[in-house]
N, C-alpha and C positions, 0 to 999 in steps of 0.2 A: 622261234622261241629262244634258241640258243643266244641270238644277238641280244635279246632282252636281258637275259641273265648276265651276259658278259658286260653289258652297259651298267647294270645295277652294281655289279662287283667293282667296276671301275669308277663308281660315283665317289667324288671326294668326301672323305670323312667316314666312309663305311667301315674300312678296316680298323680305324682307331676306335670307333664306337663298338665294334664287335669285340675288340680286345678289352675294352672297359666292361662290357657285359659279362665276359668270362671272368674278369677280375672280381666284380661285385658278386657274382654267383659263387665263386670259390670262397670268397670272404664270408658270405652267408652260410655256406656249408661248414666252414671252420667255426663260426659263431654257434651254429646249431650243435656241432659235436662238443664244443666246450660248455654248452648249456648256459650261455650268458643271457639269452633272451633278446639279443640285439640283431637277429638275422632279418627282421622285418624291414628296417630301413635299407639294407643292402638289396633285398629282393625288390623293393619298391624302386630303387635307383636302376636296377637292371631292367625292370619292366618299362620304366620311362625311357630308357635308352633304346629299347626295342621299338617302342612307339615312335621315337625320334628317327630311328633308321627308316621306318616305313614312310614317315612324312618326307624325309630327305629324298628317298628313292622316288616317291610320287612327284615331288616338285622337279627333280632332275629330269625325269622322263617327260613331264609336261613341257619343260623348257627345251628339251631336245626335239620334241615333236614340233614345237612352235618355231624353232630355228631351222628345222629340216636338215639337221646335221646327220649325215650318214655315219654309221659306225664303221670305223676302219680298224682292223686288227693287224698286228704285225705279221 
């Protein structure tokens, strides 16, 4: 199970998408505190990025299984 989580973390683009999710979520929080009413699009973007992360992880795992690439850690 640890190998699975390590390979998901090492999936290309996951760190970038995680940073963007945090940014959109913080921006939504700031918009909520300022009572601008514009937090909805930011939360929608964060949710879409989370779904995108799941899709990227599933495709990467299926590709890894198909190629039978063993996970090598340093």
